[in-house]
SERO-4910 file (N, C-alpha, C, O; in steps of 0.05 Angstrom, whole numbers):
BEGIN
 pado doro    nc1    nc2    nc3   cac1   cac2   cac3    cc1    cc2    cc3    oc1    oc2    oc3
  Met    A     17    -24      0      0      0      0     18     25      0     37     27     15
  Leu    A     11     43    -17     26     68    -19      8     91    -10    -10    100    -24
  Lys    A     13    100     14     -6    119     27      6    147     28     30    151     33
  Ile    A    -11    167     24     -4    195     26    -25    208     44    -49    205     40
  Asn    A    -15    224     63    -33    238     81    -41    265     67    -24    281     61
  Val    A    -67    268     63    -77    293     50    -94    310     69   -109    327     60
  Ser    A    -91    305     95   -108    319    115   -104    349    114   -122    364    119
  Arg    A    -79    358    109    -74    387    107    -90    400     84    -98    423     87
  Ile    A    -93    385     63   -109    396     40   -139    396     47   -153    415     41
  Ile    A   -148    374     59   -176    372     66   -184    394     86   -205    406     85
  Asp    A   -166    399    106   -171    419    126   -166    447    115   -168    467    130
  Arg    A   -159    449     90   -154    474     76   -131    491     88   -130    515     86
  Lys    A   -111    477    100    -87    491    109    -69    497     86    -54    517     86
  Val    A    -70    480     65    -56    485     40    -75    478     18    -93    461     21
  Ser    A    -71    490     -6    -89    484    -28    -79    461    -45    -94    448    -59
  Glu    A    -53    457    -44    -41    434    -59    -14    426    -48     -1    442    -34
  Glu    A     -6    401    -54     20    391    -45     32    375    -67     18    362    -83
  Glu    A     58    375    -69     72    359    -88     85    335    -75     91    336    -51
  Phe    A     90    314    -90    102    290    -79    121    278   -100    118    283   -124
  Cys    A    141    263    -91    159    249   -108    172    226    -93    183    231    -71
  Phe    A    171    202   -103    184    180    -90    188    157   -111    178    159   -133
  Glu    A    204    137   -103    209    114   -120    195     89   -109    193     85    -85
  Ile    A    186     72   -128    174     46   -120    192     24   -133    197     25   -157
  Arg    A    200      5   -117    217    -17   -127    200    -41   -135    206    -55   -154
  Asn    A    179    -46   -120    161    -69   -125    132    -59   -124    125    -44   -106
  Leu    A    117    -66   -145     89    -55   -146     69    -78   -143     53    -77   -124
  Ser    A     69    -97   -161     51   -120   -159     64   -144   -173     84   -141   -187
  Asp    A     53   -167   -169     64   -191   -181     61   -190   -212     77   -202   -226
  Asp    A     40   -176   -222     35   -175   -250     53   -155   -265     57   -157   -289
  Ile    A     65   -136   -250     81   -115   -262    110   -120   -253    116   -117   -229
  Lys    A    128   -127   -272    155   -133   -265    173   -109   -272    180   -104   -295
  Leu    A    179    -93   -252    195    -69   -256    225    -77   -259    235    -92   -244
  Val    A    237    -65   -280    266    -70   -285    282    -49   -270    305    -55   -261
  Ser    A    271    -25   -267    284     -4   -251    263      8   -233    239      4   -238
  Pro    A    271     22   -212    251     35   -195    232     53   -211    241     67   -229
  Leu    A    207     53   -204    187     70   -217    187     97   -202    182     98   -178
  Leu    A    193    118   -217    192    145   -205    164    156   -207    152    158   -229
  Val    A    153    161   -184    125    172   -182    126    200   -171    137    204   -149
  Ser    A    116    219   -186    115    246   -177     88    258   -185     74    247   -201
  Gly    A     82    281   -173     57    293   -180     49    314   -160     64    324   -144
  Lys    A     23    321   -162     12    342   -146    -16    334   -137    -31    321   -152
  Ile    A    -23    341   -112    -49    335   -101    -63    362    -97    -52    380    -84
  Val    A    -87    365   -108   -102    390   -107   -128    386    -94   -143    367   -100
  Gly    A   -135    403    -74   -161    402    -60   -184    410    -78   -181    429    -94
  Lys    A   -206    396    -75   -230    402    -91   -255    397    -74   -269    377    -78
  Gly    A   -261    414    -55   -284    409    -37   -280    385    -19   -261    384     -4
  Ala    A   -298    366    -22   -297    341     -6   -280    320    -19   -282    296    -13
  Ser    A   -263    328    -38   -246    309    -51   -219    322    -58   -215    346    -54
  Val    A   -201    305    -67   -175    315    -77   -170    302   -104   -179    279   -109
  Val    A   -157    316   -122   -149    305   -148   -119    302   -147   -104    321   -141
  Val    A   -110    278   -154    -81    272   -154    -73    271   -184    -83    255   -199
  Tyr    A    -53    288   -191    -42    289   -218    -16    273   -217      3    282   -204
  Phe    A    -15    251   -230      8    233   -229     26    236   -254     17    242   -276
  Asn    A     52    231   -249     71    227   -271     87    203   -262    100    203   -241
  Ile    A     87    181   -278    102    157   -271    122    151   -293    116    152   -317
  Lys    A    147    144   -285    168    138   -304    184    114   -294    190    112   -270
  Gly    A    190     96   -312    207     73   -305    209     53   -328    201     59   -350
  Leu    A    219     30   -322    221      8   -341    208    -17   -330    211    -23   -307
  Glu    A    193    -31   -348    181    -56   -339    187    -78   -360    192    -72   -383
  Glu    A    188   -103   -350    192   -125   -368    164   -136   -376    148   -142   -358
  Val    A    160   -139   -402    135   -150   -412    141   -171   -433    164   -173   -443
  Ser    A    121   -187   -440    124   -207   -461    113   -196   -487     92   -183   -487
  Cys    A    126   -201   -509    117   -193   -535     92   -208   -542     90   -232   -539
  Asp    A     71   -194   -552     46   -207   -559     48   -223   -584     30   -239   -590
  Lys    A     69   -220   -600     72   -235   -625     90   -259   -622     83   -281   -630
  Cys    A    114   -256   -609    133   -278   -607    136   -289   -579    150   -309   -575
  Leu    A    124   -276   -559    125   -284   -531    152   -280   -517    155   -288   -494
  Glu    A    172   -268   -531    198   -262   -518    194   -239   -499    178   -221   -503
  Lys    A    210   -239   -478    209   -217   -458    226   -194   -469    247   -198   -481
  Phe    A    217   -170   -463    232   -146   -470    226   -124   -450    206   -126   -436
  Thr    A    242   -103   -450    238    -80   -432    223    -58   -446    230    -50   -468
  Arg    A    203    -48   -432    187    -26   -443    188     -2   -424    189     -5   -400
  Thr    A    188     22   -436    189     46   -420    161     53   -411    141     52   -426
  Ile    A    159     61   -386    134     72   -375    138    102   -372    156    110   -358
  Asp    A    121    117   -384    122    147   -381     94    157   -386     86    162   -408
  Arg    A     80    160   -364     51    167   -366     44    190   -347     55    193   -325
  Asn    A     25    206   -356     12    226   -340    -17    219   -338    -30    213   -358
  Phe    A    -28    220   -314    -57    214   -310    -66    227   -284    -50    236   -268
  Glu    A    -92    227   -280   -103    238   -256   -124    220   -244   -136    204   -258
  Gln    A   -128    222   -218   -148    206   -204   -160    223   -181   -145    236   -166
  Glu    A   -186    222   -179   -200    236   -158   -205    217   -134   -212    194   -138
  Tyr    A   -200    227   -110   -205    212    -85   -226    228    -69   -223    252    -66
  Val    A   -247    214    -60   -269    226    -46   -268    220    -17   -261    198     -9
  Phe    A   -274    240      0   -274    237     29   -298    219     37   -320    222     28
  Leu    A   -293    200     56   -313    182     65   -335    195     81   -357    183     85
  Gly    A   -331    219     91   -351    231    108   -375    243     94   -392    254    108
  Thr    A   -377    240     68   -400    251     54   -425    234     58   -424    211     67
  Asp    A   -449    246     53   -474    233     58   -480    209     39   -492    190     47
  Asp    A   -471    210     15   -477    190     -5   -455    168     -5   -445    160    -26
  Lys    A   -448    158     19   -427    138     22   -430    114      5   -412    106     -9
  Glu    A   -454    102      5   -458     77    -10   -454     81    -40   -441     65    -53
  Glu    A   -465    102    -51   -463    108    -79   -434    113    -87   -424    104   -107
  Ile    A   -420    128    -70   -392    135    -75   -374    110    -73   -357    106    -90
  Leu    A   -380     93    -53   -364     68    -50   -366     51    -75   -346     40    -84
  Glu    A   -390     48    -86   -393     31   -110   -380     44   -134   -367     30   -150
  Glu    A   -382     70   -137   -372     84   -160   -341     85   -160   -329     82   -181
  Leu    A   -329     91   -137   -301     96   -136   -284     73   -124   -259     75   -124
  Ala    A   -297     53   -113   -284     30   -101   -253     32   -100   -240     25   -120
  Gly    A   -242     41    -78   -214     42    -75   -202     69    -78   -178     73    -71
  Phe    A   -217     89    -87   -206    116    -91   -219    134    -70   -234    153    -77
  Leu    A   -214    128    -45   -227    142    -23   -206    154     -4   -184    144     -2
  Ile    A   -215    175     10   -199    187     31   -210    175     57   -234    179     62
  Asp    A   -193    162     73   -204    151     97   -208    172    119   -202    196    114
  Asp    A   -218    164    142   -225    183    163   -201    197    175   -204    216    190
  Lys    A   -177    187    169   -152    200    179   -140    219    159   -119    231    163
  Gly    A   -153    221    135   -143    239    114   -121    226     98   -103    240     88
  Val    A   -122    200     95   -101    185     80   -113    173     55   -135    162     56
  Ile    A    -97    174     33   -105    161      8    -85    139      2    -61    142      9
  Asp    A    -93    118    -12    -75     97    -21    -74    100    -52    -94     95    -65
  Ile    A    -51    107    -62    -48    112    -91    -39     87   -107    -37     88   -131
  Glu    A    -34     65    -93    -24     41   -106    -43     31   -128    -34     25   -150
  Lys    A    -69     29   -122    -88     19   -141    -89     36   -166    -90     25   -188
  Ala    A    -88     62   -164    -89     80   -187    -64     75   -205    -67     75   -230
  Ile    A    -41     71   -193    -16     67   -208    -17     40   -223    -11     38   -246
  Ile    A    -26     19   -209    -28     -8   -221    -48     -7   -244    -43    -18   -265
  Glu    A    -71      5   -239    -91      7   -261    -80     21   -285    -85     13   -308
  Glu    A    -66     43   -281    -56     58   -304    -36     42   -320    -36     43   -344
  Ile    A    -19     27   -306      1     11   -321    -11    -14   -334     -5    -19   -357
  Ser    A    -28    -28   -319    -38    -54   -330    -64    -52   -345    -67    -61   -367
  Val    A    -84    -39   -333   -111    -38   -345   -111    -19   -368   -123    -25   -389
  Asn    A    -99      4   -365    -99     24   -386    -74     21   -404    -62     41   -412
  Asp    A    -68     -4   -410    -44    -10   -426    -47      4   -453    -69      9   -463
  Leu    A    -24     10   -465    -24     25   -490    -30      8   -515    -29     18   -537
  Gly    A    -37    -17   -511    -44    -33   -534    -26    -57   -537    -18    -70   -517
  Leu    A    -18    -63   -561     -2    -86   -568     27    -83   -558     40    -62   -563
  Asn    A     36   -102   -543     64   -103   -534     81   -118   -555     79   -142   -556
  Val    A     97   -103   -570    113   -116   -591    142   -109   -586    149    -86   -582
  Cys    A    159   -130   -587    187   -126   -581    202   -108   -602    220    -94   -594
  Ser    A    193   -109   -627    205    -92   -648    185    -89   -670    166   -105   -673
  Lys    A    189    -69   -687    171    -64   -710    173    -87   -730    154    -91   -745
  Thr    A    196   -100   -730    200   -122   -750    194   -150   -738    201   -170   -751
  Cys    A    182   -152   -715    176   -177   -703    158   -194   -722    137   -185   -731
  Lys    A    167   -219   -727    152   -237   -745    133   -255   -730    115   -267   -742
  Gly    A    135   -256   -703    117   -272   -687    123   -302   -688    146   -310   -694
  Leu    A    103   -318   -682    106   -347   -682     93   -359   -707     74   -347   -718
  Cys    A    104   -381   -716     91   -395   -739     64   -405   -730     62   -418   -709
  Pro    A     43   -400   -745     16   -408   -737     13   -439   -738     -7   -449   -727
  Lys    A     31   -453   -752     29   -482   -754     45   -497   -733     34   -514   -718
  Cys    A     71   -491   -731     88   -506   -712     96   -490   -687    105   -502   -668
  Gly    A     92   -464   -687     96   -448   -663    124   -438   -658    130   -427   -637
  Val    A    143   -442   -677    170   -433   -672    171   -402   -675    155   -390   -689
  Asn    A    190   -390   -661    194   -361   -663    207   -355   -689    230   -362   -694
  Leu    A    193   -342   -707    203   -336   -734    225   -315   -734    237   -311   -755
  Asn    A    229   -301   -712    251   -282   -710    278   -297   -707    299   -286   -714
  Lys    A    277   -321   -696    301   -336   -691    306   -360   -710    328   -367   -716
  Thr    A    284   -371   -720    286   -395   -736    267   -394   -760    245   -383   -758
  Lys    A    276   -405   -782    258   -409   -805    247   -438   -802    261   -456   -795
  Cys    A    222   -441   -808    210   -467   -806    202   -477   -833    197   -461   -851
  Ser    A    200   -503   -836    193   -515   -862    163   -513   -869    155   -515   -892
  Cys    A    146   -508   -849    118   -507   -855    108   -479   -863     85   -476   -871
  Tyr    A    126   -460   -861    118   -432   -869    124   -429   -899    148   -430   -907
  Asn    A    104   -426   -916    108   -424   -945    109   -395   -953     90   -380   -950
  Lys    A    132   -387   -963    137   -359   -971    117   -351   -993    109   -328   -994
  Asn    A    110   -369  -1011     92   -362  -1033     64   -354  -1022     52   -335  -1033
  Glu    A     55   -368  -1002     29   -361   -991     32   -337   -973     13   -321   -970
  Gly    A     55   -334   -960     59   -311   -942     38   -310   -920     29   -331   -910
  Asp    A     31   -286   -913     11   -282   -892    -17   -279   -903    -36   -274   -888
  Asn    A    -20   -282   -929    -46   -278   -942    -64   -302   -938    -59   -323   -950
  Pro    A    -86   -299   -923   -104   -322   -919   -120   -329   -944   -132   -350   -945
  Phe    A   -120   -312   -964   -135   -317   -989   -118   -327  -1011   -127   -330  -1034
  Ala    A    -92   -333  -1006    -74   -342  -1027    -84   -368  -1040    -80   -372  -1064
  Lys    A    -96   -386  -1025   -106   -412  -1036   -129   -407  -1056   -133   -424  -1073
  Leu    A   -143   -385  -1054   -165   -380  -1072   -155   -375  -1101   -170   -379  -1120
  Ser    A   -130   -366  -1103   -119   -360  -1130   -117   -386  -1146   -118   -385  -1171
  Lys    A   -114   -409  -1133   -113   -435  -1146   -139   -442  -1158   -140   -456  -1179
  Leu    A   -161   -433  -1147   -188   -439  -1158   -192   -425  -1185   -205   -436  -1202
  Lys    A   -180   -402  -1188   -182   -387  -1213   -169   -402  -1236   -177   -400  -1259
  Glu    A   -147   -416  -1229   -132   -431  -1250   -148   -454  -1261   -143   -461  -1284
  Lys    A   -166   -465  -1247   -181   -489  -1256   -202   -482  -1275   -217   -500  -1284
***
């Protein structure tokens, strides 16, 4: 759990606070290669605070085409609102924000927001290189490392190549 005390902002002693720290381990699903640098600003907004995050680091991921592991850069800016538990609509807020709450001591846990940004809001396809050939759809060998006999260059990647033989008949 990565906790930050925001009670000074809630009590309106300050309007905003900045933070900066490193995370070495985040979750079992996210394999950090280097410490994740987390910085940002917390701004008061009535019965809530908005946290503006900047996260930077390196993580190890598997290529979606060839399944080889490679290092990917994490460099993201995002924001998350945290609501104070003392409001009247507790049930509705709990369902809507599940996990993005300010507890009764004025503390927020930012770990869930960071994990969600890295894993759930992933940028799409994880590919080790622009020239990745992936795996052979027939035998499963990594085509970046090995040529296989079942991959026919004439047919290539075109699934309609066999239809051209029908035209010849």
